[in-house]
N, C-alpha and C positions, 0 to 999 in steps of 0.2 A: 485440588487440593483448598482447602475449607477458605473460604476469602477472610473472615478475622484473623486467620495464621499469618495471611501477608500484609493487611491492613494496619498502620497505627497510626492514631492522631498524634497529633505535636506533644500533647502531656504524656500521653506511652511511652514516646520516644525517649521525654525528658525523666519518667519515672524508671526506667529501664537501666537507662546509663547515663548519670549527671556529666559523665564527662563526654557524652556524646549529644547534649541536648542541642537543639538548633537556636541559636541566637532570638532573642526580641528585640533587639534594636535596630533589625535593617529594615530597609536599606541605609548605610550612612550615606549622608550629604555628600553632595559632589563639591560643596565647599569647605568640606572637613581637608586644611591643610596637610595631613596625611593623605589622603583619598587623592588630593593634588600634586600633590610628590611622588606617589605612587603612578598616577596618570603620562606622566615625563619618564620615569622607568620603563612603564610598559612598554613605551614606544622606542625607546632608545635602542638603535643599531647597533652602538658603541659598545653595547655589553655584550658581544659576541665576539671571537676570537676573529672574524674577518670584518668584524665592523659592517657588518651588511643583515644581521637580522634580530630581531628584536620580540619579546613575546609576541607582540601584535602579529609576527610574520604568523605564528602559528593559532592562533585567537585573533583573525580580523574581525573586528568590528561591520565590517561593511559585509559581512557572509555570516552571519548568527555566529561568531567568535568561533570557526573553524578555520581548517586553512585552505582558501580559496584558491592555493598558485596550482593543483593539479599537476604537479611537475615529477610524481613519481606512480605512476599508475592511476591516472585521473585526481590524485590526491589521497589515494588510498593512505599514504605514510606521507613524513614531511622530510624533504631537503634540509640536510645539515647546513651549516654555517660554511665548510668547506666547497659545496655547490656539488658533492659525490657522496657523501656519507647519509644515510638515510636511518630513519628508526623503523619499529619491526608493527610499531598501533598506529592506530589512527587518533591525530591528534582530539581529544571530544572536545564539546561544548565548553566553553568557560561561563555562558550565558545562565545562572543560575545556580550556577557551584558552590556560590556560597552559602546557600541553606543545608548542603550535604553537612549532615553529623559526622561528628567524629571518626575515625572507624572504632569498632570495637565486636567485640565477641557479647552475644544476644544469650537469652538465659536457656533459650534451646540448641546451644553451642554452634550454631550459624553467625556469618557477620555482617555488619551493615555499617556503611558510611566509608567516608575515607574518599581520597582524591587518586584521579589517576585509575584505569581499570583496573587494578589489583589492588586499590586500598592503601600499597605502602605510603601513602601521603596522607598521614592524618589530618590536617588541616590544610588553607589554601596557603599560610605562609612555609608550610614545609613544601607544598608543590611546588611554588615560586621559586624553589630553592634549587629544586631536580633541572630544569633545562638547561640552566647557565654551565653547568659542569658537567653535564652528561656530553659521552666524548663524541655522540653522531649527532646531536644538536646543537648548542650553541659552543660548545666544545673551549671554554675556557678552562683553562689550566686548574685552577683553583676557587675558591672561594676570595683567597687574598687578592687574588687577577683581577674579579669581580669589584673589590672594593678599591682597585689601584684604579681602574677604569673612571668608577666614579668619583674619585679623589683630581681626574682630568679636570674635571668641570668645578669650578667655583662655587657657581650658585648651589651647586648638590652640595657641597664641603656647609655651608653656610645654612641652607635649608634643613638639612640633617643635625646638624648641631644645634640650630633652634628647635625641632622638633623631638630631640631623642636625648640633646643635652651637647654639654660639650666637650665631655668625653667619649663619646660616641664611637671615634676614629682609635682611641688607645689604646683597642682591640679589634684584629680583623674577624672574628668571631662573632663578636657585638654588630659591628659596622654591618657583615653580611645580613645578621639577623633583621637590624633595621632595616635592609633594604626589603627582603621580601614580607618584613609588615609593613613595609609602605604600598608595597605590591598589593597586598591581600587588600589594606583597607580599599584600594582604585576598585578591585573587583567585587567590594560590597555596595558599591551604590546603586540606584537605581538603573544607571543604566548597562548593566549587567542584568537587571529585574524589573522591566515594567510590569509587569503583567498589563499588558494592553491588547492581546490577542483579539481576534473575534470571539476565542473561547472566550475570555474576562468581558465583553462589551454583552455577551448574552446572559451571563452569568450575571451580569449588572442590570442586565433590562434593558441595556441603550440597541440591542439590535437584536435578529432571529436566527436561527440556523434556516437552512433551504431542507428542504424534506429529505434531500438525500446525506444533507449533513445529522439531521433530526435523526436518519436510520441508522447512521456510523454513527452516532452518539451512545445512540441502545443498544448498538451488538457491542460498542467497547467496553461497555460496564455491565455486560452478559455474563453471567458464568453460564449458563445456558447453551447461548452461541460462540464466542470466542474466549472468554476468561481472560482478555486481553489484561484487563484490569488484579488481577489477580497479585500480578508483579507492577502493574504500571499504573498504581493508583496509590497513595499516601493516607490521607484520609479516607473516615471509611462512609463520609456522606459524600456522595457523586457531586454535590452543588459546594462542595469549598473552593472559596474563593481565591485562594493560594496555593491552588492543586500543582504538583510539580511531575506528577505524571510518572512517580518513580517510588519504589519501597525501598532503594539505596540498598537492596539484598546483592546475594550475589548468584548466578545460575550459569547451567550449564544446557545449551537449548541446542548442542550438536554443530555449532558453525564449522564452517568445512575449514579448512585452508586456502589461505589464498597463494595458488598456484604462482600468479605474477609476480609474489616480491621472494619468491626462490631461496627462503629461509631455511637455514640450515638443521635449526632446532623447533620442535615443538615447543607453541607458545601453551604454557598450564593454569596461565590466568593467574585466580586467586592463590594458588598453589607457588604462585613466585614471590610474593610476599614474604618479606624474611619471619613474619610473626605467627605466618599460618606453616604446619607442618602434617595435618590430618589430608590422609590420601585421599578421602571423601571429597577435599575443596579442586582438584585436579578438573582443570579445564573450565569452573565457575568465572564469572566475571561479570562487574557490577550492572546492573539494572542500570541504563540509561536513562535521564529527563527523556520527554516527547516533546516537550519545549523546541519549539521551531524544528521539528524533525524531517519537515519537510524539505526544508532548503539548507540542508545541514550533512548530506551524503558526499562519500560514499560511506555506507552503513558496517555495522557492528565493527568489534575491537580491530580488527584487520582491514578492514575497506574490501571487505571480499565482493560485495553488491554493493550496486552503483546506484538501482531505483529501487525510490521507497515500496512500488507495488510490487517488487521482487521478494523484498521481508516482508509483507503480506504473503505471498505465496508458500517464501517458503516456509513458514507456521500452517498454512492450511494444508501444506505437505505429507502433516503427521498425521492428517485424518482424512484428505480425500483424494482417492487414486488416480483422479484424473491429471492431477499435479505431478508429473513425474519427471517432466524438465525445468530444468532452470531457463527462464527465459532471454534471460543475458546472452547462455552460450546455445541455447539448443539442446543440452547435453544431461542427463540425469543429475540430480544433483549428487552433489561429492561427499563422502565420509565425512560424518564429522570429524573434524581435527584430534579431539579427544575424546573417543567415544565410552568413557566410565564416567558418571557420575550424572548423563544426561535427564533432567526433570520431566521424564514424561509423564510423570503425573498430572503436572500442568497442560503440557505440550498435546498429550493425546485425549483431548475433553471437545465435545461442543461436535456439531455437526458438519459437514465439509460447506464452503462455501461457494455459491455461484459468482457470477462476475459482477451480476448488480450489488452484492455483499461486498465485494473486495473494491467495487467503485466508491461505497458509499464510506468504507473504512478510512480509505485516502483522502476523501474530502472531508471527513472529521478530523483527520489528522495535519490536514492543510490548517484548519481553523486554530491550531494551537500555536501559529506563527506571530510572532512578537508582529506591530504592527507596520515599524520600518521596516520589515523585510520582507511585508506581503507584496511587493512589487517583484519579488523573486518568482513568485509562485506564478506568473506569465510568461516567465525569460525560460522557463525550464520546459 
C-alpha cells in the first residue's frame, strides 16, 4: 500500500473533513474547572449500578488507562458492575484518545476516526456516555438514573450549576450531556497525553536510542522491511514531535476469534457501526495508537494475544513460513474471525523477520511508553 495513502498531516486531516479536524487547543489545563469536575466523575464508583465501578475501573491511570484487573481471560475483556457480565471487546486505552479525529468517511470511501473499536462514538463525550447505560458494563438503567446519582451529591449539584448554568438539571438529557462533557474535558488534559516517553525524549535530543532500539526504529518506519508505519504513523515525517502512531483508519488484519470468551456471534467490527453498511467494511477495526503498547496488553480488539512479541510474530507469519505456530498456544495460528476484506496488500510485504529483528522491534515499541509507566516494563 502506498505510504502517502495512509499518512496524513494534521493539516490534511483538517482539509479532508472540517468536522474531523483535531483540536488545536489541547491539552486542557488540569486547573480547568470542567476538567476538575470531570476527574471526580471519572473516579466515582457511585455512577454504576452496584456502586462498585467507575470509568477508571476499565481505564486505570496506573495501568496506561486500560483495565488492569485481569478478571476475564487475563484482562481480555472487562467485568461489569454485577461482577458476572462482561463485554466482548478489550477496553482500549483512554490515553491520547482526545487526539482522535471525529468519525467520518474519507474521500476514498474508507472511514477514519471515532471512539471505540468501531468508531460508533464520534467524540469523547459520546464515548463517555456509552458505558454508563451499557447492560454489561456500568449497567445503569438510563441516562436519567445517572443524573439522579449525580444529584445525590450536593457538591456535584453546585459545581454543575456553576459551570453549566443554573438550569442544567431542568432537563435530564441536558444534565447527562454536561456529565459526559466534563469527563471529556478531563480526558483532554496532559495527564492523558504527556508525550514524555523515551521516544519523545530522543526526538527532543535529550536521550539516545540503544543500537537495538535504533534498529527497531529503522525497521518500523521502513516499507521495505516491515511496513508497520503504513497504518501506525500519522504524520509523513518520522520526526514529527507528537506522533500518535496510528492513522486512525480501519483494517482487517485477520485476527482470530478469542476462543476463551465463547461468544455466540461474530464480531464484525466497523460493520457493526450504525453509520456503516458496506460489506467491504466487515471485520475491520480501528488502528490503535501504539503509545504505551508494551504495557497495555492483552492485544487486539478481543484480547486474543497476551504478549507483545506474539503480536509481532502474528504479523510476521504472513511473510515467514517459519512462523507457523502461535507461541502462546503452541498450535497453528487460528483462522481469521472474518476472512473477508483482510488487508493482505499491507500485510504481505517485506522479508521474513529473524529473531534479532523481532527483538529490535519489540525494543523500539517499548520506547513508546510514557515515563510514568516505564517501571512496568521491568515487571513483565
